[in-house]
C-alpha angles and dihedrals in degrees: 000000000000126000119206113225112169145313112292086228090065091069113056119201111284091023137101136205136187119240124185126222113213087350090282111065116072117218118184113216115202124189107210103185093318094320109117118214132177131206138173104282097224127077112253090221102056131350103277128135109249095210085074087066132071144249122238125169108317096340146080118221122205110227096218102065102357095248111162127219126198112243092215100051108009088237117157108249101180135029148278084053109069097168125072125243112246116255120211132211109256130201123186111206130161089357092303127118107226135179122229104219136164098192142334115353117261114241127184118213 
């Protein structure tokens, strides 16, 4: 099943934007040089929306406690986070960023 998130044009290269699945599940869409990636929108360390953080190099930094996450794997790079953030399968079709999902979205806490 595909879940429509947002228009690809809404997220410029080097930027990120939060999308909401069913109005309740935050998904962070990141444009890494034209490669769209999607992750759980909440930090795995403590409930905090990751779109309030910032991108540097190949990582995403949570603004609450400055934990960094790898933009390839979602792995936690710095404490206090010790769990990765879930990365989802993305498809860009007809200018729309969509998730490829078979059921509920995985979220690491």
